[in-house]
DSSP file (Angstrom, degrees, kcal/mol; ACC not computed):
  #  RESIDUE AA STRUCTURE BP1 BP2  ACC     N-H-->O    O-->H-N    N-H-->O    O-->H-N    TCO  KAPPA ALPHA  PHI   PSI    X-CA   Y-CA   Z-CA
    1    1 A M              0   0    0      0, 0.0     3,-0.1     0, 0.0     2,-0.0   0.000 360.0 360.0 360.0 121.9   51.8  -36.1   70.8
    2    2 A P        -     0   0    0      0, 0.0     2,-0.2     0, 0.0     0, 0.0  -0.301 360.0-102.0 -69.6 151.4   53.2  -39.3   72.4
    3    3 A K        -     0   0    0      1,-0.1     2,-0.4    -2,-0.0     0, 0.0  -0.485  34.8-124.3 -70.5 139.4   56.2  -41.0   70.8
    4    4 A S        -     0   0    0     -2,-0.2     2,-0.7    -3,-0.1    -1,-0.1  -0.691  20.2-126.8 -85.8 138.4   55.3  -44.1   68.8
    5    5 A K        -     0   0    0     -2,-0.4     2,-0.4     1,-0.0    -1,-0.0  -0.748  21.8-147.6 -88.5 118.7   57.0  -47.2   69.8
    6    6 A S        -     0   0    0     -2,-0.7     2,-0.4     1,-0.0    -1,-0.0  -0.692  14.7-123.8 -88.9 137.7   58.8  -48.8   66.8
    7    7 A E        -     0   0    0     -2,-0.4     2,-0.6     1,-0.0    -1,-0.0  -0.652  21.0-132.3 -81.4 129.8   59.0  -52.6   66.8
    8    8 A N        +     0   0    0     -2,-0.4    -1,-0.0     1,-0.1     0, 0.0  -0.734  29.8 171.5 -86.9 118.4   62.5  -53.9   66.5
    9    9 A T        +     0   0    0     -2,-0.6     2,-0.2     2,-0.1    -1,-0.1   0.421  45.8 103.1-106.0  -0.4   62.8  -56.5   63.8
   10   10 A M        -     0   0    0      1,-0.1     2,-0.1     2,-0.0    -2,-0.0  -0.545  69.8-123.7 -82.8 149.1   66.6  -56.8   63.7
   11   11 A T     >  -     0   0    0     -2,-0.2     4,-2.1     1,-0.1     5,-0.2  -0.365  27.0-104.5 -83.4 169.7   68.3  -59.7   65.4
   12   12 A L  H  > S+     0   0    0      1,-0.2     4,-2.2     2,-0.2     5,-0.2   0.899 121.4  51.1 -61.7 -42.1   70.9  -59.4   68.1
   13   13 A E  H  > S+     0   0    0      1,-0.2     4,-2.2     2,-0.2    -1,-0.2   0.899 108.8  51.0 -64.3 -40.5   73.7  -60.3   65.7
   14   14 A E  H  > S+     0   0    0      1,-0.2     4,-2.3     2,-0.2    -1,-0.2   0.896 110.7  49.2 -63.6 -39.6   72.5  -57.7   63.2
   15   15 A L  H  X S+     0   0    0     -4,-2.1     4,-2.4     2,-0.2    -2,-0.2   0.888 109.6  51.2 -67.7 -38.4   72.5  -55.0   65.8
   16   16 A K  H  X S+     0   0    0     -4,-2.2     4,-2.2     2,-0.2    -2,-0.2   0.901 111.4  48.0 -64.5 -40.1   76.0  -55.9   67.0
   17   17 A I  H  X S+     0   0    0     -4,-2.2     4,-2.4     2,-0.2    -2,-0.2   0.908 111.0  51.0 -65.6 -42.0   77.3  -55.6   63.5
   18   18 A K  H  X S+     0   0    0     -4,-2.3     4,-2.2     1,-0.2    -2,-0.2   0.909 110.3  49.5 -61.7 -42.7   75.5  -52.3   63.0
   19   19 A L  H  X S+     0   0    0     -4,-2.4     4,-2.3     2,-0.2    -1,-0.2   0.903 110.7  50.0 -63.5 -42.1   77.1  -51.0   66.2
   20   20 A S  H  X S+     0   0    0     -4,-2.2     4,-2.4     1,-0.2    -2,-0.2   0.905 110.1  50.5 -63.1 -41.8   80.6  -52.1   65.1
   21   21 A N  H  X S+     0   0    0     -4,-2.4     4,-2.4     2,-0.2    -2,-0.2   0.902 109.8  50.2 -63.4 -41.3   80.1  -50.4   61.7
   22   22 A I  H  X S+     0   0    0     -4,-2.2     4,-2.1     2,-0.2    -2,-0.2   0.927 111.2  48.8 -62.7 -44.8   79.1  -47.2   63.4
   23   23 A K  H  X S+     0   0    0     -4,-2.3     4,-2.3     1,-0.2    -2,-0.2   0.903 111.8  48.9 -62.9 -41.3   82.1  -47.3   65.7
   24   24 A L  H  X S+     0   0    0     -4,-2.4     4,-2.2     1,-0.2     6,-0.2   0.901 110.1  51.5 -65.5 -40.1   84.5  -48.0   62.8
   25   25 A N  H  X>S+     0   0    0     -4,-2.4     5,-1.6     2,-0.2     6,-1.6   0.872 110.1  49.7 -64.1 -36.7   83.0  -45.1   60.7
   26   26 A I  H ><5S+     0   0    0     -4,-2.1     3,-0.8     4,-0.2    -2,-0.2   0.928 112.0  47.5 -66.8 -44.5   83.4  -42.7   63.7
   27   27 A R  H 3<5S+     0   0    0     -4,-2.3    -2,-0.2     1,-0.2    -1,-0.2   0.850 111.9  49.6 -66.1 -34.3   87.1  -43.8   64.1
   28   28 A S  H 3<5S-     0   0    0     -4,-2.2    -1,-0.2    -5,-0.2    -2,-0.2   0.541 114.3-116.1 -83.9  -5.1   87.8  -43.5   60.4
   29   29 A G  T <<5S+     0   0    0     -3,-0.8    -3,-0.2    -4,-0.5    -4,-0.1   0.530  85.1 115.9  86.3   5.8   86.3  -40.0   60.3
   30   30 A Q  S   <S+     0   0    0     -5,-1.6     2,-0.4    -6,-0.2    -4,-0.2   0.724  79.8  33.6 -77.9 -21.3   83.5  -41.0   57.9
   31   31 A E  S    S-     0   0    0     -6,-1.6    -2,-0.3    -9,-0.1    -1,-0.1  -0.989  86.5-115.5-136.5 142.6   80.8  -40.2   60.5
   32   32 A K        -     0   0    0     -2,-0.4     2,-1.8     1,-0.1    -6,-0.1  -0.438  38.4-103.1 -74.7 152.1   80.7  -37.6   63.2
   33   33 A N        +     0   0    0     -7,-0.1     2,-0.1    -2,-0.1    -1,-0.1  -0.568  68.4 144.4 -78.0  87.1   80.7  -38.9   66.8
   34   34 A T    >   -     0   0    0     -2,-1.8     3,-0.5     0, 0.0     4,-0.2  -0.309  68.0 -85.1-109.0-166.4   77.0  -38.3   67.5
   35   35 A N  T 3> S+     0   0    0      1,-0.2     4,-1.3    -2,-0.1     3,-0.3   0.208  93.6 107.9 -89.6  16.1   74.5  -40.3   69.5
   36   36 A A  H 3> S+     0   0    0      1,-0.2     4,-1.2     2,-0.2    -1,-0.2   0.882  78.5  50.4 -61.8 -38.2   73.7  -42.7   66.7
   37   37 A H  H <> S+     0   0    0     -3,-0.5     4,-2.0     1,-0.2    -1,-0.2   0.797 102.8  61.0 -72.3 -26.1   75.6  -45.5   68.4
   38   38 A K  H  > S+     0   0    0     -3,-0.3     4,-2.1     2,-0.2    -1,-0.2   0.881 100.7  53.5 -67.5 -37.3   73.7  -44.9   71.7
   39   39 A K  H  X S+     0   0    0     -4,-1.3     4,-2.0     1,-0.2    -1,-0.2   0.899 109.3  49.0 -63.4 -39.8   70.3  -45.7   70.0
   40   40 A T  H  X S+     0   0    0     -4,-1.2     4,-2.2     2,-0.2    -1,-0.2   0.890 108.8  52.9 -66.9 -39.0   71.7  -49.0   68.7
   41   41 A K  H  X S+     0   0    0     -4,-2.0     4,-2.4     1,-0.2    -2,-0.2   0.891 108.0  51.3 -62.0 -39.1   73.0  -49.8   72.2
   42   42 A V  H  X S+     0   0    0     -4,-2.1     4,-2.5     2,-0.2    -1,-0.2   0.905 108.5  51.3 -64.5 -41.3   69.5  -49.2   73.6
   43   43 A Q  H  X S+     0   0    0     -4,-2.0     4,-2.2     2,-0.2    -2,-0.2   0.904 110.2  49.4 -62.8 -40.6   68.0  -51.5   71.0
   44   44 A I  H  X S+     0   0    0     -4,-2.2     4,-2.5     2,-0.2    -2,-0.2   0.930 111.5  49.0 -63.3 -45.1   70.5  -54.2   71.9
   45   45 A A  H  X S+     0   0    0     -4,-2.4     4,-2.4     1,-0.2    -2,-0.2   0.895 111.2  49.6 -62.4 -40.5   69.6  -53.8   75.6
   46   46 A Q  H  X S+     0   0    0     -4,-2.5     4,-1.7     2,-0.2    -1,-0.2   0.904 111.0  49.3 -65.2 -40.4   65.9  -53.9   74.9
   47   47 A L  H  X S+     0   0    0     -4,-2.2     4,-1.6     1,-0.2    -2,-0.2   0.910 112.7  47.4 -65.3 -41.6   66.3  -57.1   72.9
   48   48 A L  H  X S+     0   0    0     -4,-2.5     4,-1.8     1,-0.2    -2,-0.2   0.884 109.8  52.6 -67.0 -38.2   68.4  -58.7   75.6
   49   49 A S  H  < S+     0   0    0     -4,-2.4    -1,-0.2     1,-0.2    -2,-0.2   0.832 107.1  53.1 -69.3 -29.8   65.9  -57.8   78.3
   50   50 A K  H >< S+     0   0    0     -4,-1.7     3,-0.7     1,-0.2    -1,-0.2   0.893 112.5  44.4 -67.7 -38.9   63.1  -59.3   76.4
   51   51 A K  H 3< S+     0   0    0     -4,-1.6    -2,-0.2     1,-0.2    -1,-0.2   0.785 112.6  51.5 -76.7 -27.2   65.0  -62.6   76.1
   52   52 A Q  T 3< S+     0   0    0     -4,-1.8    -1,-0.2    -5,-0.1    -2,-0.1  -0.090  70.6 142.9-107.0  35.0   66.1  -62.8   79.7
   53   53 A Q    <   -     0   0    0     -3,-0.7    -3,-0.1     1,-0.1    -4,-0.0  -0.556  57.1-106.7 -73.5 137.7   62.9  -62.2   81.5
   54   54 A P        -     0   0    0      0, 0.0     2,-0.6     0, 0.0    -1,-0.1  -0.299  25.9-121.9 -67.4 148.3   62.7  -64.3   84.7
   55   55 A I        -     0   0    0     -3,-0.1     2,-0.4     2,-0.0    -3,-0.0  -0.796  27.1-155.5 -90.6 124.2   60.5  -67.4   84.8
   56   56 A T        -     0   0    0     -2,-0.6     2,-0.5     2,-0.0     0, 0.0  -0.827   7.0-138.6-103.7 139.8   57.9  -67.1   87.6
   57   57 A K              0   0    0     -2,-0.4    -2,-0.0     1,-0.1     0, 0.0  -0.828 360.0 360.0 -96.9 131.8   56.4  -70.2   89.2
   58   58 A N              0   0    0     -2,-0.5    -1,-0.1     0, 0.0    -2,-0.0   0.418 360.0 360.0 -95.9 360.0   52.7  -70.0   89.9
């Protein structure tokens, strides 16, 4: 069964805040150091790559 692609509705600023919160929770011991922050980093990268697509001249 193929993975379903979820549409990201969060803005770049919201994702950055979420990533910061995850990192702080890991440092304070409230959250285990898992791959949760990596998923957020991937979402940020995808959002940035959508915005920075090169303009091609026809």
